[in-house]
N, C-alpha and C positions, 0 to 999 in steps of 0.2 A: 388662809386665815379662817379659823373656825367660825361657824354661825352660832349665834346665841338666841335661844328661844326662852322666854320667861313666861311662867304660868302664875298669874297674879289675880288680884280682884279684892275689893273691899270686904266682901261678905265671907264669913267663915262657913265651913261645912259644905262647900260646893264640890269637893273632891279634887282639889289642886294637887295634892300629893299622889293620889291614885292616878290621875291623868298624867302627871309628870313621868311616873314610872311606866305606865302603859305606853306613852309616846317613846320613851327611850328604848323600851323593849322592842317596840314595833320598828324603830329605826334600825336596830340591830338585825332584826329579821329581814329587813330590806337591804342589808349589806352596808349600812352606814355605821361608822364608829361614833359612839356618843357617850356622854357622861351626864348622869343625873345629879344635880347639885343641890344639896340640902342647905336651906337658910333659916328654916323654922326652928327656933330655939326650944320649942316644946316637944320636938321629936329627936330620936336618937339615930345615929348613922346606921345604915344597912350594909351588910357584907356584899361585895360585888360577885362573890362566888356563885356560879350557875346562871348568871344573868347574861344578856346579850349586850350589856353596857357596863361601864364602870360607875362607881359612886364617888362623890366628893363631899366632904364636910366643910361647909362655908358658913358656919353659924356666927362668926364674928365678922366685923367690917374688914379687918385686915385679911382674914382668910378668904373672904369673897373677892377682894381685890386681887389676891395672888392667883386664885383659881381662874378668874376671868382673864387675867394677863397670860396665864399659861395656855388656856384654851385658844386665845387669840393668836398665839405664836405657832399653832399647829395647823397644818393643812388638812382639809377633808375630814374635820371633826365637827360634831354638833353638840353644843352644850344646852341641856334642858335644866333651867333653874326653877326649882320649886319655891315660890315666893311666900307661901303661908298666907294667912288671912288677917284682916283687920289691921293692916299696917300701911296706911296711906303714904307715908313718907318713903318707906321702903319700896312700895310699888312705883313711886316716881323715880327713884334711883334705878331700879331694875329696868324700867321702861327706857330710861336714857341710854342704857348700855346694850339694849337688845336689838336684834334685827327683826324680830316678830314677837308679838305678845298674844297669849291665849288667855281668855277669860272664861273659866268654867262657870256654869250656872245650872241650877235645877229648875223643875217646872213650877215652883211656887211663884206667886205674884211678887213676893218680896225679893226673891232672887232676880226675877226679870227686871224689876224696877232698878235694882242695884247695878245689874250688868249694863243697862241702858246708860246710866250715869257714867260708868266706867268706859263705855264705848265713846261717849262724848269727850271724856277726859284724855283718852289715849287713841289718837287717830290711826295708829299702826296696829291696833288690836283687833283680834277676831274672837267672837263669842263661840263657846263650845257647849252645847246642851249635854249635860252629864247625868249619869244615873237615870237615864230616860226610861220611862215605863215601857215594858214589853207587851203588856195587855193592850189589845187593839183599841178598846174604848178609852182607856186612860191615855194611850199614846195620841189618839185623835184629839182628846181634850187638851193635852199639853201642847200639841202642834198648833191648835187654834189660838191658845193663849199667846204663843210666840208670834203668830201672824198678826194678831190684834195689837200687841204692845210693842213689837219690834219690827214692824213692816218697813220702816225707814232704813233699817240696818240689815235687811235680808241678804245683801251682797257680802256681809261680813259675819255671817253665821255659818259654821261648819255643820256637817251632818251629825246627828246625835250619836253619842256614845251610850249605848243602852246599859241598863243595870245588869251587872254580871257578878254573881257572888264570887266567882273564881278570881276576880281582880284583886281581892285582899291577899292572895298568895304573893303578889309582888311586894307587899308591904311587910312581909315577914323578914326578920333579920337575915335569914337564909332561905332562899327559895327552894322548893322541891326539885328533884332531878328532872321530873317530867311535869310540864304544865299542860292544862287542858287545851284541846284544839280550839274551842270556842274563844278562849282567852287570846291565843296566838292570832286568830283571825281578827279579833277586835283591835288588838294592838297594831297589826299591820294596816288595817283600814284607817285608823287614826293617823298613823305615820304617813301613809300615802297621801292623805289630804294635805297635811302640812308641807310635805316635800313638793307637792304640786304648786302650792301657794308660793313657796320659796324658789320655784323653778330649778329644783335640784333633781338630776336624773337618779334613778334608783334601780336596783336589780330586783327582779321577782324570783322567788324560789322555783327551781326546776323540779317538776313532779318526780322525775326519776331519781333525783338525789335528795329529796326532802321527804321526811316522814313526819307529818304534823303531830301524830300522836306521841311520838317519843322525842320530837324536837331535835332531830339529828342532822340538821343542815350544818355543814362544816364551817360555821362562821363564829363560833364562840371566841371571845377575845383571849388570846394567849398572853402570857407575860410580855412577850416581845412586841405585842401590839398595844401595849399600855404605856406609851412614853411619858405620860403625865405622872404616873404613880399617884393619881389623885386620891385613891382609896387610902393612902398613907397619911393624908392630911387629917389632923385631929386638933380639937381645941386644947389649949395649953392649961386651962383651969380645971 
């Protein structure tokens, strides 16, 4: 039965969609079959072409139910559900059907206060610092803010996902044939953390067969490896 990961949180603008696609891409790079599931009605579906994961459109309640049921019927798959922001009732629904929840937040005090409330509301959730500063001084200040305001939840905070301009490439309708090495590394690092929390074994790329620059690991999902055909799901209206 597939595992379900939901990326939710009450505050908008924390990078839920970016994190969802980075996680799904990283899972693919680590040999896991995954689907990134869109529920945010303000966004349009993305093509699965060129990705290490498939995409699913679940922007209606009925579509979400069907996608989750299909995922649950499959072995060794992982569903990553992009929950969107400012939807408390949807967050509760997604939390109820998930195996693990991720709560992205940025370094602002407003984000930190909101994610603390979400951690209290969702006991199975982990907070993920996203778009984290790469400048040493800014990073130190951001880390201090987390330590001061989230010390009680330190065991439920993942390593930061640093700001990476290349991450926007995963949000294009179609991704480029080649993705930057830094993006691949960030995606794998994120996925590795989540798999460890879920106690799922994963394969690491072998240097002799993996060219990070051109992303040539022989693991792209072929049509035969896409039993869900989730990318064919579309809204009827």
